[in-house]
C-alpha positions in Angstrom: 71.9 -80.0 3.3 73.8 -80.0 0.2 77.8 -80.2 0.5 78.2 -76.7 -1.4 76.4 -74.6 1.1 76.6 -75.9 4.7 80.3 -76.2 5.3 82.5 -79.0 6.6 83.5 -79.1 10.2 86.8 -77.7 9.1 85.2 -75.1 7.6 83.1 -74.2 11.0 86.4 -74.7 13.4 88.1 -71.9 10.7 85.2 -69.5 9.8 86.7 -66.3 10.7 85.4 -64.3 14.0 85.7 -61.1 15.6 84.2 -59.1 12.5 87.6 -60.2 10.4 84.7 -62.0 7.6 84.1 -59.0 5.6 83.5 -61.7 2.8 80.4 -61.0 0.7 79.7 -64.8 -0.2 80.1 -65.6 3.3 77.7 -63.8 4.6 75.3 -64.9 1.8 75.7 -68.3 2.6 75.0 -67.5 6.6 71.6 -65.7 5.2 71.0 -68.6 3.0 71.1 -70.9 5.7 69.4 -68.5 8.3 66.6 -67.9 5.9 66.2 -71.8 5.0 65.6 -72.6 8.5 68.4 -75.5 8.3 69.7 -76.3 11.3 73.5 -74.7 11.2 74.0 -73.2 14.8 77.8 -73.4 14.6 78.3 -71.9 11.4 75.7 -68.5 12.2 77.5 -68.1 15.6 81.0 -68.6 14.1 81.5 -64.9 12.9 80.6 -62.5 15.8 80.0 -59.3 13.6 76.8 -58.8 11.9 76.7 -61.3 10.0 73.2 -62.2 8.6 72.3 -58.5 9.4 74.7 -57.2 6.8 73.4 -55.3 4.0 74.8 -56.9 0.7 75.1 -54.6 -2.7 71.7 -55.3 -4.9 73.3 -58.0 -7.3 73.8 -60.2 -4.1 71.2 -59.9 -2.2 68.2 -62.3 -1.3 65.5 -61.5 -2.7 63.1 -61.9 0.6 65.9 -59.6 1.9 65.6 -57.3 -0.8 61.9 -57.3 -0.6 61.8 -56.2 2.9 64.5 -53.5 2.5 62.6 -51.6 0.1 59.8 -52.0 2.1 57.9 -54.1 -0.1 58.0 -57.4 1.6 54.2 -57.8 3.0 51.5 -56.1 0.2 53.6 -55.4 -3.0 55.3 -57.8 -5.0 57.2 -55.1 -6.6 61.1 -55.2 -6.9 63.0 -51.8 -7.8 65.9 -53.3 -8.9 64.7 -52.4 -12.7 63.9 -48.6 -11.2 67.7 -48.6 -9.7 71.2 -48.7 -11.2 73.3 -50.6 -8.8 76.8 -48.6 -10.2 75.0 -45.5 -9.1 74.2 -46.5 -5.5 76.1 -46.3 -2.1 75.5 -48.2 0.9 76.2 -46.1 4.1 76.0 -46.9 7.7 73.9 -44.4 9.7 74.9 -45.5 13.5 75.1 -46.8 16.0 76.5 -43.5 17.1 74.5 -41.6 15.8 72.5 -38.9 18.1 69.7 -38.9 16.6 68.7 -42.4 16.6 67.3 -42.2 20.2 69.4 -45.2 21.6 71.9 -47.3 20.0 70.4 -47.7 16.9 72.4 -48.8 13.7 70.7 -48.4 9.9 72.2 -49.1 6.7 70.9 -47.4 4.1 71.3 -47.4 0.2 71.3 -44.1 -1.6 70.5 -42.8 -5.1 72.2 -39.7 -4.6 70.4 -38.3 -1.8 67.5 -40.5 -2.0 67.0 -43.6 0.3 66.4 -46.7 -2.1 66.7 -49.6 1.1 67.0 -49.4 4.5 67.7 -52.0 7.3 67.4 -51.8 10.6 70.1 -53.5 12.7 69.8 -53.9 16.2 70.7 -55.9 19.4 73.4 -53.1 20.3 71.9 -52.8 23.7 71.2 -55.9 24.5 70.7 -57.1 28.2 69.0 -60.2 28.2 66.1 -58.9 30.5 64.0 -62.1 29.7 66.4 -64.4 30.3 67.2 -62.8 33.3 63.7 -62.9 34.4 63.6 -66.8 34.6 65.9 -65.9 38.0 64.2 -63.4 40.1 60.9 -64.1 42.0 57.5 -62.4 40.7 57.9 -60.1 43.5 61.2 -58.9 42.3 60.1 -59.5 38.5 59.0 -55.4 39.0 63.0 -54.4 39.1 63.7 -56.4 36.0 61.0 -55.0 33.7 60.6 -51.5 34.5 64.0 -50.8 33.1 63.2 -51.9 29.5 61.1 -49.2 28.7 62.7 -46.6 30.2 60.5 -43.7 29.2 57.3 -46.2 30.1 58.5 -47.9 33.2 55.2 -48.1 34.8 53.9 -49.5 32.0 56.1 -52.6 32.4 55.1 -53.3 35.7 51.6 -52.8 35.0 51.8 -55.7 32.5 53.9 -57.9 34.1 51.7 -57.4 37.6 48.3 -58.3 35.6 50.1 -61.3 34.3 50.7 -62.4 37.2 47.8 -61.9 38.6 46.0 -63.8 36.5 48.0 -67.1 37.3 47.3 -66.5 40.7 43.3 -65.6 40.1 44.0 -62.7 42.6 41.1 -60.0 42.4 42.7 -56.1 43.6 40.7 -53.8 45.6 39.5 -50.9 43.6 41.8 -48.1 44.9 44.8 -50.4 44.4 43.4 -50.3 40.3 42.9 -46.5 40.6 46.3 -46.0 41.8 47.7 -47.9 39.1 45.6 -46.3 36.4 46.6 -42.3 38.0 50.3 -43.6 37.5 50.5 -45.0 34.4 48.3 -42.3 32.4 50.7 -40.0 34.1 53.4 -42.1 32.6 51.7 -41.9 29.4 52.3 -38.4 29.4 55.5 -37.9 30.6 56.5 -40.2 27.9 54.9 -38.1 24.7 56.3 -34.9 26.3 59.4 -36.4 26.0 58.7 -37.3 22.7 57.7 -33.9 21.5 60.9 -32.5 22.8 63.3 -35.1 20.7 61.3 -34.9 18.1 61.5 -31.0 18.3 65.1 -31.0 18.9 66.1 -33.3 15.7 63.8 -31.7 13.1 65.7 -28.0 14.4 63.3 -27.0 16.5 65.7 -26.6 19.7 63.3 -24.9 21.8 60.7 -27.5 22.5 63.4 -29.9 23.9 63.8 -27.3 26.7 59.9 -27.2 26.5 58.9 -30.7 26.6 61.3 -31.6 29.5 59.8 -28.3 31.2 56.4 -30.1 31.9 57.9 -33.4 32.2 59.5 -32.8 35.1 56.5 -32.0 37.0 55.6 -35.6 37.0 58.5 -36.8 37.5 58.8 -34.9 40.7 55.0 -36.4 41.5 56.5 -40.0 41.1 59.5 -39.5 43.7 57.4 -38.2 46.2 54.8 -41.3 45.5 57.3 -44.0 44.6 60.5 -42.7 45.8 62.2 -42.5 42.8 62.0 -40.5 39.2 62.2 -43.6 37.0 62.8 -47.6 37.4 60.1 -47.5 40.1 59.1 -51.0 41.3 56.0 -49.5 42.5 53.7 -51.9 40.7 53.7 -55.0 42.2 51.9 -58.8 42.1 49.0 -57.5 44.2 48.3 -54.2 43.8 50.8 -51.0 44.6 53.9 -50.6 46.9 53.0 -48.6 48.9 49.3 -45.9 49.2 49.5 -42.6 47.5 51.2 -39.7 50.0 49.5 -36.8 51.8 48.2 -34.2 49.5 48.8 -36.5 46.6 45.7 -34.4 45.1 47.2 -30.5 45.4 50.4 -32.3 43.1 47.9 -33.9 40.4 45.7 -30.7 40.2 48.9 -28.7 39.8 49.6 -30.9 37.3 46.2 -30.9 35.7 46.7 -27.1 35.4 50.1 -26.8 33.9 50.5 -29.1 31.4 47.1 -27.8 29.1 49.0 -24.5 29.2 52.2 -26.3 27.9 50.5 -27.6 24.9 49.3 -24.4 24.2 52.9 -23.2 23.9 53.7 -26.0 21.7 51.1 -25.2 19.6 52.9 -21.6 18.8 56.3 -23.6 18.7 55.1 -26.5 16.1 51.9 -26.9 14.9 51.3 -24.8 11.9 54.7 -23.5 11.6 55.8 -23.7 8.1 58.8 -25.3 8.4 57.3 -27.9 10.8 54.6 -28.5 7.8 57.0 -29.1 5.6 59.5 -31.6 7.9 56.6 -33.7 8.7 53.6 -33.9 5.9 53.9 -36.1 3.8 56.9 -37.7 5.3 57.3 -41.0 6.1 53.8 -42.5 5.5 52.4 -45.9 6.5 49.2 -47.0 5.2 46.5 -48.4 7.3 47.2 -51.6 5.7 50.7 -51.6 6.0 50.8 -50.7 9.5 48.0 -53.9 10.0 50.5 -56.0 7.9 53.4 -55.7 10.1 51.2 -55.5 13.3 51.7 -52.2 14.3 50.1 -50.3 17.7 49.5 -47.6 19.7 50.1 -43.8 18.0 51.5 -45.3 15.0 48.5 -47.3 13.7 46.2 -44.8 15.1 47.9 -42.5 12.8 47.1 -44.2 9.7 43.5 -44.4 10.9 42.9 -47.2 12.4 41.1 -46.7 15.7 42.4 -49.5 18.0 43.3 -48.9 21.5 43.6 -51.8 23.9 42.0 -49.6 26.8 38.9 -49.4 24.8 39.1 -53.2 23.2 40.3 -55.4 25.8 40.3 -53.1 28.8 42.2 -53.2 32.4 42.4 -52.4 35.7 39.2 -50.7 35.6 40.3 -48.2 32.5 36.6 -49.0 31.1 35.3 -47.3 34.0 36.9 -43.9 32.7 35.5 -41.4 30.0 38.0 -40.7 27.1 38.3 -40.6 23.0 40.7 -42.5 20.6 42.2 -39.6 18.5 43.0 -41.2 14.8 45.2 -39.7 12.1 44.6 -40.2 8.2 47.6 -39.7 6.2 49.8 -41.9 8.6 52.8 -39.4 8.0 54.9 -38.1 10.7 52.9 -34.8 11.6 50.0 -37.0 12.2 51.8 -39.4 14.6 52.8 -35.8 15.8 48.8 -34.8 16.0 47.7 -38.1 17.6 50.7 -37.8 20.5 49.3 -34.6 21.3 45.6 -35.4 21.6 46.6 -38.4 23.6 48.0 -36.5 25.9 45.1 -34.5 26.2 42.6 -37.5 26.7 45.2 -39.0 29.4 44.8 -35.5 31.2 41.1 -36.3 30.8 41.4 -40.0 32.6 43.8 -38.5 35.6 41.2 -35.6 36.3 38.6 -38.2 36.3 40.6 -40.3 38.5 41.6 -37.7 41.3 37.7 -37.3 41.3 36.6 -40.2 42.0 39.1 -42.4 43.7 38.1 -44.6 46.0 38.7 -45.6 50.0 40.2 -48.6 50.9 43.3 -50.6 50.7 46.4 -50.3 47.9 46.7 -53.9 47.6 44.9 -56.9 48.0 44.5 -59.0 51.2 45.4 -62.5 49.8 48.0 -63.3 52.4 49.6 -65.4 49.7 51.4 -62.5 48.1 50.7 -59.4 50.4 53.1 -59.3 53.2 51.7 -58.1 56.4 51.5 -54.3 57.6 54.8 -53.2 58.7 53.3 -52.2 62.4 52.8 -56.1 62.4 56.0 -57.0 62.4 57.2 -55.4 65.7 54.1 -57.4 67.6 53.7 -61.2 65.8 56.6 -63.7 65.2 54.4 -65.2 62.7 54.3 -61.9 61.1 57.7 -61.5 60.6 58.3 -64.9 59.2 55.5 -64.5 57.1 57.3 -61.1 56.0 60.9 -62.9 55.8 59.6 -65.6 53.3 57.3 -63.3 50.9 60.7 -61.4 50.5 63.0 -63.8 50.4 61.3 -67.3 48.9 58.9 -65.1 47.1 55.1 -66.9 46.7 54.5 -69.6 44.5 52.5 -69.4 41.1 50.4 -72.3 39.9 51.8 -74.0 37.1 50.1 -72.1 33.6 50.6 -69.6 30.5 49.0 -66.2 29.8 49.4 -63.7 28.0 48.7 -60.0 29.0 48.3 -56.9 26.6 48.4 -53.0 27.9 48.5 -50.1 25.9 51.6 -48.3 26.4 52.9 -44.6 25.0 54.7 -47.0 22.1 51.7 -49.4 21.0 50.7 -53.1 22.2 53.1 -54.2 25.4 52.5 -57.8 25.8 54.2 -60.3 28.5 53.7 -63.9 27.7 54.5 -65.6 31.1 54.9 -69.2 31.9 54.4 -70.6 35.5 56.0 -74.2 36.4 54.6 -74.2 40.2 57.5 -72.1 42.0 58.3 -69.1 43.2 60.1 -67.7 39.3 58.7 -67.7 36.0 59.9 -70.7 33.8 60.0 -68.3 30.8 59.3 -64.6 30.0 59.0 -62.9 27.0 58.5 -59.6 26.0 56.3 -57.9 22.7 58.2 -55.2 23.0 56.3 -52.3 20.6 59.4 -50.7 19.8 60.6 -53.7 18.1 57.2 -53.9 16.1 57.3 -50.2 15.5 61.5 -50.1 14.0 60.8 -52.9 11.6 58.8 -50.4 9.7 61.3 -48.4 9.0 62.2 -49.5 5.5 58.4 -49.1 4.0 58.3 -45.5 5.6 61.8 -44.6 4.3 61.9 -46.2 1.0 62.5 -43.3 -2.1 62.4 -40.3 0.5 65.3 -37.8 1.2 67.9 -38.8 3.4 67.2 -35.8 5.1 64.2 -36.6 6.7 65.4 -40.1 8.2 66.0 -38.9 11.0 62.3 -37.2 11.3 61.0 -40.7 10.3 62.8 -42.4 13.0 62.3 -40.0 15.5 58.4 -40.3 14.9 58.2 -43.9 15.9 59.4 -43.2 19.2 61.5 -45.9 19.9 63.2 -46.9 23.2 66.0 -49.0 22.4 66.5 -51.0 26.0 62.9 -51.8 24.8 63.8 -53.2 21.7 66.5 -54.7 22.8 65.6 -56.1 25.9 
């Protein structure tokens, strides 16, 4: 690279750190290096502030960045430079402490009056290094790590990691184990959507919805606690099956949930659906078209609300989900209201699946009989030294997974959740990379917020249903 772009060693050593830079020319140089792909790790890491993530004034911004911030980078070559007078705009921060960003999310917004002309999500404030941590844990311990990424859908993370591991091991699961997994993850989908409905209502001023949504969710969390011992972060779904069988009386608990959830849904209609203020705050707000949604790699309710009938439970079924009847709700306009309606309809569809699981739950074991991954029955430990040794080795050393790599995707409440897992023949993964749906959803905010009122920003953010632990992981 030319000397006037790539700084000398002395310049790297003297580069400001700790957020003391504030020099727009320095930040632009970092961006140029970043976008060009030139090897420049020392210069990029020398500044410990947001660096290349900072939004620059319009006249100093790179064209590619300007496209992305205006939501025109994928399908539209237009730039709004001629329509926006730079002297009449202001760049402001929204977050990272903002209470309505569903986590530690920072947005930089360019405002022209009350109109958002550019938006830039700035992430990384909740980074925990879970993908790297996975390399230090055995496959059996891996569930304790991934379950904390999307903490509103912990069982989906456990399921995805377990399915990826089982594909590498070529392990077959008994029907009861698969049915239990579907039961737990569909209940988890309902509870996640209830939290979303509660917080979406609160974000646009329907404070009662927060109380109503958490009221129904409490029933599901109480059931989870009875089954797994915990309300969240369960480590219940594990490679080879589940940690324990369903407890006595689980049927009555599920029947109660299936009675209460539809009743609550009727009350949600009175609170939100059709209410003039709710309609005004959601219809035509945060629009993303089907083409844009697919170009950005969206999935889940975000994609289906734009009119694309894509659901991994139908297209790439897993854990026997293909044995149950359910529909895939879709929207038409791709706005906040359609995303609300799709998620509400998905709760009804998950209720249908849970009812079918309840009626058809097979007998048998809740985990595979493969002794490579399954510890011996607890009663055998008191009777057999070999069983005790086997139990001890499984939980201390773990089981070895053959050399290979796999990508496993499932339908989480937020969209496609994928785990790319690489095994090197040891008891610990060589590499884990997570395709996190919240990360994908957040990158569409510039598209949905462009030329919208600042007052609609919170409603648009909430409609993406982001979990920042899932995004930053």
